[in-house]
N, C-alpha and C positions, 0 to 999 in steps of 0.2 A: 516399426521402431517405437519403443516406449522409454520415457524418462520422467523424472520427478522435478518439480519446481517447488522450492521452499520459499514462500513469501513471508518476510519478516517486517513488521512495522517498526520504524525507527523509535528510539527512546524518547522519553518526554523532553520537550524543549521549553524554553522560556515562554514562547507564545502559547504552547499547549497549556502550560500552568495557568496562564492568565486568561484562558478561554478566548483566544483571538484567532481569526481566520489565518491559516497558514497553508498556502498552496505553493506557488512558485517563489514566494518570499521565504526567507530562511531565518533561523535563530539558533543559538547554541543549545546544546544539551544541558539540562540541569544535572545535579548530582544523581537524582533519581534516574534521569535518562541514561547516564552512564551505567548505572546498575541494571537498567532494562536491557542494555546491550549484552552485558555479562550473563544475565538471566537467560536470554535467548540462546547465547552461546553454550551455556550449561545444558539446556534442553536438547541442543543439536550437536553436542560434543562428540557423539558416536557416529555421526553421519560423514561418510567419505564424499566430499564435494569434488566434482570434476571442474567446476567453474564457480566463481563468486562475483556478483555484481551488486552495485548500489546505484541509486539515482544520482544525478549531478547536483545534489544538495549536500551541504556539510553535515547536516543531521543524519542523513543516511550513510554517508561515508564513515563518520565517527562510530556510528552504531555497528557497522560492518566490521570495523577494526576491533572493537571490544568483543564482538561476538566470536570472531575467529581466534582471539587470544585463548578462548576456552576449548577450541576444537583440537582433538588429539587423533583424529582419524583421517586427516587429509594431508599427508606428508608431501605430496606432489602438486598441491594446489597452486596454480599460478597467482600472481599478484591480483587482488580484486580490481575490477575495472568499472568505470562509469558506464551506465546504460540509461541515458536521458529519457528513453521511451517510457520508463516506469516512474517518471516524476509524478508528483501529485497533480491533481486537477488545478488548473488556473482559475482563481476567483476574481481576476481582473480588479475592478475598482474596489472590491470588498477586501482585498488582501490587507491583513493587519487590523481589520475592524473587529469590534466586539462581536463574537459569534452569534449570540442570542439576538442582538439588534440586527445584524446582517440578514440572518435567516427570516426574521420577521418582515423585513423590507422585501426580500425575495419572494417569500411565500404568501404575503398578505392578499395579493390579487388572485391567488389560487385557493383561498379559503384556509390557509395554514399559517400558524403563528410560530412554528419551529421546524427545524430540519426533521425531527422525529415524526412530526405530523405529515410532512411531505413524503418521507420515506414510507410511511404507513399507507398513504393514499395514492401515491404515484410511483413510477419506476425511478431507478437511479438515473436513467437517461433523461427523464423528465426534469429532474432537479438540476441537471447540467444546463438544459435548454432554458429553464426558468432563470437561472443565474445569469446567463448571457443576455436574456431579454431585459432583466432588471438593471444590468450594468449600464450606466449612462454613457460609458465609452465603448461598450460592447467588446471589451477585451477578454472577458472571461471565456473559457472554452465551452462550446456546446458539445452535445454527445458525438456528433459527426467528427468534429475536430479532435476530440479526446480519443476516440477509438481508432482513428487513423494512426496516431502515433503509438498507442499501446499495442495495436495489432502488428505494427512494424517491429515492435520489441519481441513479440511472440515469434514472428517469422525469423528474426535473427537467432533466437534461442534454438528454434527447430533446425536452423542451418548448421549450428555448431555441435548440437547434442549427438551423442552416440547412445546406442541401446544400453539401458540400465543406468545412465548417468543420473546423478543428483546435482541440481543447480541451485545455488543460493541467490536470491534477489532481495536486497533490503530496499523496501519501498515505503508507501504511505497509506494512511488510514482510508481515505475515500477511494484511492486506487485499488487497494486490496478488497475493500467491501464491494466495489463495482465489479471487479473481476469475479469474485465468488458468487455474487448474485446473478451475473450473466450466465454462468455455467451450471448453477444449481438453484432451481426454483425453491428448494427447501431452506436455503440460507435466509435467515431473518435479517433483511437489509436495514431494519431500524436499529440494529446493534452494530456499533462501530468496533473494529478491532482495537484491542488495547495496545498501548506502547510496549514493544518487545514481544508481542504475540506472534505465533507461527500459524500460517495457513499453508496447507500442502495441496498441490495440484498434481494429479497423475495424468501425464500426457501420453496418448497413444495415437500417433499420426494427427488427424484433425479432431479426435475425440478428447475432451477434457473432463476429468472427474475431480470434484473437490473432495479429497479424502477427509479433511477436517478444516475448520475455520476458527480463527481467533482462539487458539489454544495457548494457555499460559500455566496450567497446573503442573506442578512438579512431578506428580505421579501419573500423568497422562502418557500415552504411548506416542512417541514422535518418530 
């Protein structure tokens, strides 16, 4: 059995605009964020979705709503549902912090001054482990905790998918980047997906292929 998952990053939020850490905490979409949702919807307007999901954050739910307003190919699509498994990584103590300052504190003991440097030098899983280590409360998710819930999400999608289905999942930047890097070593993990971007996974039983990552161009093939 094979099916496709379209991972869309939520639209820009207030915390995105101010370059602040936003994992399990939430903030409203900006006007640009609403446009991001409609942009993604325009790009995927021709896709007949069998299911639509969003994480349990308002930013993902609202983006999913704006996206589906543009879709003309899914007349029998059920109401979009929450899928908490595809929530963003938890940054624990660093939630809401200035991103540049937080990543300096997390990466300094590993010879890195930014997330970009860490992603270039280490794996995405390493960055998760480093974040939990640096968190004075140790509430941030490490790689083991993170993948336990995300893998449960994939297992759920596999349990409901039928052959040939297209499934929409509105998720988050680090989550989409982590998934893409996990299944395709050619994905540049130093590049984060843009707000409203589309990443497509082709699922064939336990085989996962990243068809494309972080796609936003109007003239691209979706």
